[in-house]
C-alpha positions in Angstrom: 22.3 2.7 -58.9 24.6 4.3 -56.4 27.3 1.7 -57.0 27.0 2.1 -60.8 27.3 5.9 -60.5 30.5 5.6 -58.3 32.1 3.2 -60.8 31.2 5.5 -63.7 32.8 8.4 -61.9 35.9 6.4 -61.3 36.0 5.2 -64.9 35.7 8.8 -66.1 38.5 9.9 -63.8 40.6 6.9 -65.1 40.6 8.2 -68.7 40.0 11.9 -68.2 43.6 12.8 -67.5 44.1 12.6 -71.3 40.7 13.9 -72.3 41.9 16.3 -75.0 43.1 15.2 -78.4 44.2 17.3 -81.4 44.0 16.2 -85.0 47.4 15.4 -86.6 46.4 13.4 -89.7 43.3 13.0 -91.8 42.9 10.5 -94.6 40.0 11.6 -96.8 38.9 12.9 -100.2 41.0 12.7 -103.3 44.2 12.3 -101.3 42.9 9.5 -99.2 45.5 6.9 -100.5 48.5 9.3 -100.7 50.0 8.2 -97.4 49.2 4.5 -97.5 51.4 1.6 -98.8 49.9 -1.2 -100.9 50.9 -4.7 -99.9 51.6 -6.0 -103.4 51.7 -9.8 -102.7 49.9 -12.9 -101.8 48.1 -13.1 -98.4 50.9 -14.9 -96.6 49.6 -13.8 -93.2 46.2 -15.5 -92.8 46.5 -18.0 -95.6 43.7 -16.4 -97.5 42.9 -17.1 -101.1 43.6 -13.5 -102.0 46.3 -11.5 -103.9 46.7 -8.1 -102.2 47.6 -6.2 -105.4 50.0 -3.3 -105.8 48.9 0.3 -106.1 49.0 0.6 -109.9 46.9 -2.6 -110.4 44.4 -1.6 -107.7 44.0 1.8 -109.3 43.7 0.6 -112.9 41.2 -2.1 -112.0 39.3 0.2 -109.6 39.9 -1.9 -106.6 41.0 1.2 -104.7 39.7 4.6 -105.7 37.8 7.7 -104.6 34.2 7.9 -105.7 32.2 11.0 -106.8 31.2 11.6 -103.2 34.8 11.8 -102.1 34.7 8.5 -100.3 37.5 5.9 -100.5 36.4 2.5 -101.9 38.5 -0.6 -101.3 37.1 -3.8 -102.8 37.4 -7.4 -103.9 37.6 -8.0 -107.6 34.0 -8.9 -108.6 34.5 -8.8 -112.4 37.0 -11.6 -113.0 36.1 -15.3 -113.6 38.8 -16.9 -111.5 39.9 -20.4 -112.7 40.5 -23.3 -110.2 43.9 -23.1 -108.7 44.2 -19.3 -108.7 43.3 -16.6 -106.1 41.2 -13.5 -106.4 42.6 -10.0 -106.4 41.8 -7.7 -103.4 43.6 -4.9 -101.4 45.6 -4.4 -98.3 46.9 -0.9 -97.4 49.0 0.2 -94.4 49.7 3.8 -93.2 53.1 5.2 -93.7 52.9 6.9 -90.4 52.9 5.1 -87.1 50.9 6.3 -84.1 52.3 5.8 -80.6 50.7 5.6 -77.1 48.8 8.8 -76.6 46.9 8.5 -79.9 43.2 8.3 -80.9 41.9 6.9 -84.2 38.5 7.5 -85.7 37.1 5.8 -88.8 33.8 6.7 -90.5 32.3 4.2 -92.9 29.0 3.6 -94.7 29.8 0.1 -95.8 31.9 -2.9 -94.6 32.7 -5.9 -96.8 30.6 -8.9 -96.1 29.5 -12.2 -97.7 30.5 -15.9 -97.7 34.4 -16.2 -97.7 34.8 -12.4 -97.1 37.1 -11.4 -94.2 37.7 -7.7 -93.8 39.6 -5.9 -91.1 40.6 -2.4 -89.8 43.4 -3.1 -87.4 46.9 -2.0 -86.2 50.2 -3.6 -85.5 53.7 -2.7 -84.3 56.8 -2.9 -86.4 58.2 -6.0 -84.6 55.1 -8.2 -84.7 53.9 -9.9 -82.5 56.1 -8.4 -79.8 54.7 -4.9 -80.5 51.0 -5.9 -80.3 48.0 -5.9 -82.5 44.6 -4.1 -82.1 41.7 -5.4 -84.2 39.1 -2.7 -84.3 36.8 -3.9 -87.1 36.8 -7.6 -88.0 34.3 -10.2 -89.2 33.8 -13.1 -91.5 31.2 -14.6 -93.8 27.7 -13.7 -92.7 28.4 -12.7 -89.1 25.9 -10.2 -87.8 28.2 -8.4 -85.3 31.7 -6.9 -85.3 34.4 -8.6 -83.2 37.1 -6.5 -81.5 40.3 -8.1 -80.2 43.9 -7.5 -79.1 46.9 -9.8 -79.6 50.1 -9.7 -77.5 53.0 -11.7 -76.2 52.4 -13.7 -72.9 51.7 -11.6 -69.8 48.8 -9.4 -71.1 45.4 -10.4 -69.9 41.8 -9.1 -70.2 39.8 -8.8 -67.1 36.5 -9.6 -68.8 33.4 -7.5 -69.1 34.2 -5.3 -66.1 33.3 -2.0 -67.7 32.4 -2.3 -71.4 29.2 -2.7 -73.4 30.5 -5.6 -75.5 30.7 -9.3 -74.4 34.2 -10.8 -73.8 35.3 -14.1 -75.2 36.3 -17.1 -73.2 40.0 -16.4 -73.4 41.6 -13.9 -71.1 45.2 -14.6 -72.1 45.8 -12.2 -75.0 48.8 -14.2 -76.3 46.5 -17.1 -77.3 45.7 -17.5 -81.1 42.3 -15.9 -80.8 43.6 -13.0 -78.7 41.3 -11.3 -76.2 38.0 -10.8 -78.0 35.0 -8.6 -77.4 31.8 -9.2 -79.4 29.8 -6.1 -80.2 26.3 -6.2 -78.6 24.9 -3.0 -80.1 22.9 -3.4 -83.2 24.0 -2.8 -86.8 27.8 -3.2 -86.2 28.5 -5.5 -89.2 27.1 -6.9 -92.5 24.0 -5.8 -94.3 22.4 -4.2 -91.2 25.4 -1.9 -90.8 25.0 -0.7 -94.4 21.2 -0.4 -94.1 21.6 1.8 -91.0 23.8 4.2 -93.0 27.1 2.9 -91.6 28.8 4.1 -88.4 31.9 5.3 -86.6 34.5 3.6 -84.5 36.9 5.4 -82.1 40.0 3.8 -80.5 41.9 5.4 -77.6 45.4 4.0 -77.4 46.6 5.2 -74.0 48.9 4.3 -71.1 45.7 3.7 -69.0 44.4 1.2 -71.6 42.9 0.6 -75.0 39.3 1.7 -75.3 37.1 1.3 -78.3 33.7 2.9 -79.0 31.2 2.2 -81.8 28.2 4.2 -82.9 25.7 3.3 -85.6 24.9 6.2 -87.8 21.8 7.5 -85.9 23.8 7.6 -82.7 27.1 9.2 -83.8 27.9 12.1 -81.5 28.6 15.5 -83.0 31.9 15.6 -81.0 33.6 13.0 -83.3 33.8 15.7 -86.0 35.6 18.1 -83.8 39.3 19.0 -84.4 39.7 18.6 -80.7 38.3 15.5 -79.0 37.2 15.0 -75.4 36.7 11.2 -74.9 35.0 11.7 -71.5 31.8 12.8 -73.4 31.4 9.3 -75.0 30.3 7.2 -72.0 31.1 3.5 -71.6 33.4 2.0 -74.3 32.3 -1.0 -76.2 35.6 -2.7 -75.5 37.9 -1.9 -72.6 41.4 -3.3 -72.1 42.8 -1.8 -68.9 46.5 -1.3 -68.2 46.3 -2.9 -64.7 46.1 -6.3 -66.4 47.9 -5.4 -69.6 50.8 -2.9 -69.4 50.2 -1.0 -72.6 53.7 0.5 -73.0 55.2 -3.0 -72.3 53.1 -4.9 -74.8 52.5 -2.3 -77.5 54.7 0.1 -79.5 53.9 2.6 -82.2 51.2 1.2 -84.5 50.6 1.3 -88.2 46.9 1.3 -89.2 45.8 -1.3 -91.8 42.7 -1.8 -94.0 42.4 -5.2 -95.8 40.1 -7.8 -97.2 41.1 -11.4 -97.6 39.1 -14.5 -98.6 38.6 -17.8 -96.8 41.9 -18.3 -95.0 42.4 -19.7 -91.5 39.3 -18.1 -90.0 36.6 -17.5 -92.6 37.6 -20.7 -94.4 37.8 -23.1 -91.5 35.1 -25.7 -92.4 33.2 -25.7 -89.2 33.2 -21.9 -89.0 32.3 -21.5 -92.7 29.4 -24.0 -92.3 27.9 -22.0 -89.6 26.5 -19.3 -92.0 27.6 -20.4 -95.5 27.2 -24.2 -95.7 24.6 -23.8 -98.5 26.5 -21.2 -100.6 27.5 -23.6 -103.3 27.5 -27.1 -104.6 30.7 -28.3 -102.8 30.2 -26.7 -99.4 33.8 -25.5 -99.5 34.9 -21.9 -99.2 37.4 -21.7 -102.0 35.6 -23.8 -104.5 32.2 -22.2 -104.0 33.2 -18.6 -103.6 36.7 -17.6 -104.9 36.6 -19.7 -108.0 34.3 -18.7 -110.8 32.5 -15.4 -111.5 32.9 -12.5 -109.1 29.4 -11.1 -109.4 27.0 -11.2 -107.6 29.0 -13.1 -105.0 31.4 -10.2 -104.2 29.2 -7.2 -105.0 29.1 -6.4 -101.3 32.7 -7.0 -100.6 33.9 -3.4 -100.3 34.7 -0.7 -97.8 33.2 2.7 -98.3 35.1 5.1 -96.1 34.4 8.8 -95.4 37.6 9.3 -93.5 40.2 8.0 -91.1 41.6 10.5 -88.6 44.4 10.3 -86.1 44.7 12.5 -83.1 47.4 12.9 -80.4 47.2 14.1 -76.8 49.1 16.8 -75.0 50.8 16.3 -71.7 47.9 16.5 -69.2 47.7 18.1 -65.8 47.2 15.6 -63.0 43.5 14.8 -62.3 42.4 14.2 -58.8 40.9 10.8 -58.1 38.0 10.8 -55.7 38.4 8.7 -52.5 35.4 6.5 -52.0 34.5 5.5 -48.4 31.3 3.5 -48.3 29.1 4.4 -45.4 25.8 2.9 -46.5 24.7 -0.5 -47.7 24.5 -0.7 -51.4 22.4 -3.4 -53.0 23.7 -4.9 -56.2 21.7 -4.2 -59.4 21.6 -6.1 -62.7 22.7 -4.5 -65.9 21.6 -6.0 -69.2 24.3 -4.6 -71.5 27.4 -4.7 -69.2 28.5 -6.7 -66.2 29.4 -4.6 -63.1 29.6 -7.5 -60.8 32.0 -10.4 -60.5 32.1 -13.6 -58.5 34.9 -12.1 -56.4 34.1 -8.4 -56.4 32.7 -8.2 -52.8 29.3 -6.9 -53.9 30.8 -4.8 -56.7 33.4 -2.9 -54.7 36.2 -5.0 -56.3 35.7 -3.1 -59.5 36.1 0.2 -57.6 39.2 -1.1 -55.9 40.6 -2.1 -59.3 40.1 1.5 -60.6 41.6 3.0 -57.4 44.7 0.9 -57.9 45.1 1.6 -61.5 44.0 5.2 -61.6 47.5 6.6 -60.7 48.7 5.3 -64.0 46.2 7.6 -65.7 47.4 10.5 -63.6 50.8 10.2 -65.1 49.1 10.9 -68.4 50.0 10.3 -72.0 52.1 12.3 -74.4 52.6 12.2 -78.1 55.5 10.1 -79.3 54.1 10.8 -82.7 56.3 11.6 -85.4 47.5 -9.9 -88.1 45.4 -11.9 -86.2 48.0 -14.1 -84.3 48.7 -15.7 -87.7 51.9 -13.8 -88.7 50.1 -10.7 -89.9 53.3 -8.7 -89.6 55.2 -10.8 -92.2 56.6 -9.1 -95.3 54.7 -9.6 -98.6 55.4 -12.5 -100.9 55.3 -11.5 -104.5 53.1 -13.4 -106.9 55.1 -15.7 -109.1 
């Protein structure tokens, strides 16, 4: 317990130099879509069987609208009978604003698209993709039960595993690989039907010189502080995904980011045969993603393929005052303990103190602080749209 407390104190110090954030943009209510651009072309980024339609079509067909409760709805077309050889209409939108290092983004949703062939995402990318990095905050496919977080970069950025996060890291630590550096959510109700049944939830992403940190709360656990106009991230505890700058220099591998919401179908993740078969092998007569899902009637197959979003908020930090970092001098023997939701030990951490040393080395980065410079997947997500013929 002593070791865990010391690491938590160091972790808090690591991010607390930029603990205060002020609201700079809110996307919500009747004006939700005003400052987003619609893609208006085929999915030429993940090879999905989707047409990301333009704003006028999305509005007229009610694929993107604000409902009577003031929530933004973004959905797959579930009314058209799609003939063989054609793709199904859906939506991708991108913020007109970019948000640089020193930003914090919060999204509140009550429903995430799910179902066989369905591949939704809430993510970010820089203008010169992939050199400017990508952050996947919400992403899943087919009938997955948990959300997957990841970052994608050029070579040189790595992820140090599950050193201090609640999620479980994937096998790849090189973030330039096609899968990126993934973290699978371990908290319940982060995706699919269980997410909706729990009333939805909230994600927060801190994009900072000290690292990229992502939190998730299911609806019953959402802290009241996320609805404040001034945010203090030190109140949120351990992130669900942590990408520290001591193994991935954030300002080197990431630039100002646009935020994106999209839904594609099948493609080079959800539609890969072995992956599709894992949860959807019996979804139709052919066992093939496109033929059994995209082609034919849209309902009831795509009735759950929609986002229901209360808001997306962007915050920025002010130049912080330096925060003192405690000096740890162990004078007693500390026995290692086992954690069930996070790994605080490592095969080379010298009884756990390697983690502390890591923080002590990296902490001066956080003391420098962040300041506002305010105003996909590794499969060519940053390419320009291709217009339908």
